[in-house]
N, C-alpha and C positions, 0 to 999 in steps of 0.2 A: 604474426605467422597465421598460416591457414590451420584451421582446426582439425583437418583430417590426417592422420598418421597412418601410413601403410604397415601392416603386420601379416605374417602368413596367416591365411583365413581361419584355420583351427585355432591359432593362439589368439587371434582376435577375439573369437568367442569366448575363450577362458578369461581373458583379460577383462573384457566388457562386462561380464556376469557381475564380479563384486562391485564394480563402479556403478552399476545400475542401482545399487543400494543408496547412492548419492543423487540418482536422477541425472547422471552425467553421461549417459549413453552414447549422446550426440557428440560428445567430445572425441569419441573415436570413430566417428564416421558412421554410427548408426543410425538410421532414420528415427526421428523425434518429431512430436507435432511443433508447430510454429507457435509458441505461446510466450514469448518474452514478455517480461514485465518489470519496468523499473518505477513502480510505486508501491502502495499498499492499500488496503481496504479504505482507512481513514482519509487519505489524501485524495484518492481517485474517485471514491463515491460518497464516503460518509460512513459512519459505524452503525448507529440505531436509526430507525425509522424517521424520527423527527430531523436527525442531521441531514439524511437523504432528501427529506420533503422541503428543507429549506435550502438546499444546494450548499449546505455548511454555513450559511449566513448567520443562523441563530444558534450555531453549535458553542460558540463562546459563552453563551447565555442559557444553556440548557441545564437544567437541574438534575438531569439523570446522570447515571455512572458514567457516560461517555465524556463527561467533563474532565476525567482522569487524563484523557489525552488532549482535548481540544482547549481546556482552560481549567486546570486543577484547583484554582482558587474558588470556582464556582461550586465546588462540592461543599462549601460552607453556606450556601444560600436555601438548602432545605435541610433542616435538622433530622429528619427521618431516615431510617435505614432504608436500604433497597436490595432487592435481588431481582435480577433481569435475565431472561432467556429469550433468544430470537432466533430467527432464521434470515439468511440473505441470499438472493439469487440475482446475478447479472447476465443477461442474455446479450452477447456480442454479435454484430455482422459487420465486420471489417473488410471492406472490399477494396480490390486492385484491378485497374482497367488499363490494359497494355496499349502504349501507343506506337508500338513496334520497335525495332532496333536491330542490331546486327545478328544476334542469336538469343531471342527471348525464350525462357523456358516454357514448357507445356503445362498449362494449368487447366483444372476441371472447373470451370465456371470463373466468376468475378469474386466469389466470397473466398478470401485467403484464410481467415480464422473466424470460427463461430463457436469455440469452446467456452462453455459458461464458467462463471465463478459462482461456487455454492458454498457458503459459510454456516456454521453454527456459532451463536455468539452467547456469551455468558459475562454477565457483570455483578459485582457486589460492592455495597457501601455500607459502612457502619461507623458509629460514634466510638472513638477511643478514649474518651474522657475518663472513664472508669479505671483506666490503666495507668492514668497519669496524676501527677499532682497539681496541675495547671487548672486556673478556673474557666479558662476558654475551652469551649468544645473542639475537639480535633477529629477531623473525619478521614477515614481510609478508603480509597476506592480500587477496585481491581476490574479489568476488562481483557478479554481473551477472545480471539477469533481462530476457527479452525476449518481448513479447506475442505470441501468435498463432504459437507454435513458432518463434520468430525472425524471423518476417515483418513485424511491425508495431513500429517503433521509438518512434512517438509515438502512443499511444492516447489520444485526448482528445475528450470532449464535454462542453459546458456549455450549458444550455438552461432555459427555463422549460417548464412541462408542464401541460396542462389534466387529464390522466388521473392524475397523480402519477408521482414517480420515488423509487426507494430511494436512501438517502444513502450506503450504505457498500459496495456491490457493484457490479461492472461490469468492463470491461477494465482492466487495471493499466498504469500508466505504467511507462517504463523504470526498471529498478531497478539502481542502481550503487553500490558501496560498496567502500572501499578503507582500509586502515589497518593497525596493527602492534601488537604486544605483547611484554613482556619481564619476565623475573623480576627485582624490585627488591632484595628481601632475603628470607631466610628464610620461605618459603612466601607471599610478598606479590608478586602479579603485578599489573602495570598495563598498560594500552592505550588507545590513542586511534584514531579512524578518522573518515572523512568520508563522510556521505551526500550523494550527487550528485543534484540535480534540474535540470530545463531551464526556463529562462524564454524564452519565443518572442515575438518582435516582428515585426510585418507592416506595411508602409507601402504604400499603393497610390494612384495618381493616375490618372485616366482623363477623356477627353473622349467624349461620345456624343450621338447624336440620339435621337429618341423611337423610332426603328426599332430601336435598340440597337446600331447601327453604332458601334464604339469607334475611337479615334484617340489618339495620343500618351499611350499607356498606359506605366506604370512600375510595377513591383513590386518591393520589397526585403523579403526574409525572413531573419531571423537568429535563432539561438538560442544562449543563453550558459548555461554550467553554473553553478550556485549550490550552494555546499558548506555543509553544516551539521555541527557536531562531535557525535561519540559519545564518551565517555570512560568507562572502566571500571577497577575494581580488585577483586581476588580475593584472599581469605585463606584458606589451610589453616591451621587453628588449631593442629594438632599440630605442624607443622614451625616455626610462629611462636613458640609460647609454651611448648612442652615441649622440654626438655634431653635427655630420653631416650625411647626408643620400645621397646615399644609405650606408648601414652598414651591416655587416654580422649577426648581431643580430636582424634585421629587421624581420627575418623569424620566431623568436621565441617568443611564449607567455607561460606563466605559471599561474597556478591558484591553490588556496588552499581554501578549503571550510570546515566549521565545521557546523554539524547538532546535535541538541539536540535530545534526545530520546523523543518518544511520543507514547501514546497509546489511544485506545477507549475503555471504560469499562462501565459496568452497575451494579448497586447496587439495590437489591430489599429487601425490609423489609415488610413481611406480618405477620398478626395475625389473628386466626381463632378462635372462640368460639362456641362450640357445647353444648347448655345446656343438662345436664344429662350424657355427654361423655367427653367433655373437658370443664371444669369450668374456669371462669376468674381467672387470668388474660389472660388465652387463651394459644394456641399453636403459638409459634414465629417461623418464618421461615426467616433466614437471608442469603442472597446469594450476593456475590461479584465476578464478574467474568470478564476476559479480552478478548476482541474479537480480536483486531488487536493490533500490536506492532511494532514501527520502533525503531531500536537500535539507539544509538549514533553513528555518522559516520564522520569520517575525511576522505576527498578526496583530492588527489593532482594529478594535470593534467599538461601534456606538449603538446603544440600545435605547429606544424612546418609546414610553409608555404613552399610548394614545388612547384613552377610554379602555375598551375591551381588547384593544389591538396592541401587539408589540411589534415594532418595526426595527430590524436590524441592518445595519450597514458595516461591512468589513473590508479591509484591504490586506491582502496577504502577500508578503515578499518571499519569493522562494530563491534561494542562491544555488541555481544549477550548475553554474560555472565550476563548482568544485568536482562535478563528475568527470570533467576532463583530466583530472589528476588521478581519479580512481581508474579509469580506462587505461591510463599509462601503464598500470601494473597489472592489468587484465591480459593473460596470454592469449585469449582468444579475439580480443577487440582491439588490442593496442595499435594494429595496423591501419585501422580505419580513420585514424586522427580526426575524430569527431569534435565538433565545436558546440558548446552550450552557453546560452545567455540567462541571465537573471531576469525573472518575471515578477510582475504584479498582477494579483488575481482579484477583482473586484466582485463582491456579492452582495445581493439584497435579499432580505427575506421578511415575510409578515406572518404573524400568528394571530388568529382571532379566536376569542374565547365567544362561542356561540351561547353557552349556558354554563351552568355549575359543572355539568358531566362532560360536555364535549367541545373541542376546540379543531381548528383547520389551520394548516401551515402550507405555505407555499414560499418558493424562492427561485432566483436565477442568479448564474454566474457565467463570466466569459473568462476562459482559460487559454491564454496564448501558448503555443508550443515553445519550448525551451530550445528544441533542436535547431541549430542553424545549418545551413547548407542543404544540398540535395542529393549528396552522394557520401556514402560510407563503406569503403572497400570491403569487400567480403560480408560484413555484417549486414549491410543493406537495411537500416533502420528506416521505418515510417513514422512519422508523428505529425498530427493535425491540430491546428486550432479548434476548439470545441465550444458549443454553447450548451450550457446545462440548465435544465428546468426541473423543478421538483414540486411534488404535491402529496399532501398525506394529511391524516387525521388522528385524533387521540380521544379515548373514551375512558372515563375514570368511573369505577364501579365502587361506590362508597362501602357497601355492605353486601360483598358477593356471597354466594352460596358456600356453606362449608368452612371458608376461610376466615380468618378473625381480624383480617387486615385488609384495607383498601387495595384494590387491584387496578392497573391500568393497561390497556390495549391500545397498541399503536400500529399503524399502517403507513408505509411511505413508498412513493414511486418517483423514479427519476429517469429522465431522458436526456441522452448526449447526442448532440448532432455535430459531426466531425466534418469540418469544411474541407472542400477538395483542394488537394495539394499534389504538386508534381514532383517526382523523384527520378533519378538515374540509378541504375543497378550496374554493379562492377565486381569483378572478381579477379584476384591475383593471377590465376591460370588462363582467363579468357584471353583469346587471340585479338579481341577488339573490346576497348572499354570506352564508354559505358555499352554494354550489350542490350540494354533494354531501357526505355523511358516509360514510366507508368504514371497513372492519375490515381490518388488514393482518397477514400472517403469512408464513411459508415456510420452507423448508429447503434446505440447501447440502450437496452432498457434493464432498469434496476427495480427489483421488488423486495421489499423487506417487511417483516412484521416481529412484534414483540409482546412479551407479557411481562409485567413489572408488578411486584408486590412491595408496598410501602409498609414500615413497620416502625 
């Protein structure tokens, strides 16, 4: 169904006000920025600077606390505790160029969206051995990211759009991940973690006259955490299969990680009674909509140690076809009949240890768009194939001033090039469909820095 519902203007203001708390103003036809997002920080860009710099190719083999998400088994690779804080900034320039049509909308320039994503990141890792009777160390990791540098806990927008909207970029929802890892046997590490998302539900009841004066209002809003599993295993071949060292297998590590699908959604139930116009039991308005979605992911990785360099190769299978089922239950997007395909993302990354203190990292990836077709009624999603290139560096200060433990400084940069793709725009109320054909492309610049204390 179309997302815009007609009410008397004064009543619309009254009803829209509480729903604004959920970021759902656009559901009632009130203007909102076009910042759709069907991803999250970890899958779209990377969490910490070294994940960003390697285009996530070395993330499965990163000993930092971001391993809680990418490969919880790798938490066991460094016995030290860790406290990490960082900042993340993604600058978008997502462009739409009209090729004409029966009734193209008026746009102010080619840039459709340039709203940045800005997050503050915090992570912690510790050894839980002292709390258990096990002989083997057990490591707990926690990672969180909050949008708008910590000021925006619930970044949410879901809407239809006549101008079109990009599928995979926008403000990021709350990122929260917690898990642990341990060594199972000779060179074999295992780990598991939980990815936490929020499902929000709002119920509103009100009586109003045609002037918009309300009475007997009630509003109930609640949000519950939904947890999805991440399971990882890492194998150091030399330790596992060789009885003596050195061994030609010492240079090889492999990892396999499974991530369950997750999403962030909001459900709104409202009822309005206008005596003389809308009699009891009143007008019901029920909306359920999806904001962000992470597909089911299986990632296989190979790491090769070559002198001072580490070379990582990963292949990541993402099951986007499940999103079709999710959109069938989405009251804003169910009419669009969108189709998605499963994709495989190849990634290559290299880390070079220049000296005992400084290392540099780079990586590349190619991400195929999972969105099939060129038209999605009312929703008008855009999504492009993209090339991702990363570069960064790490500096470890073994004896920092004041602090009693080593400190690590990281910086990462990432560039996304969106390949040009053509789409048709359509709307259920348009006299002619498609009413416009457009070409879309764009670029994204990502900057991240972090400070880590090892103890």
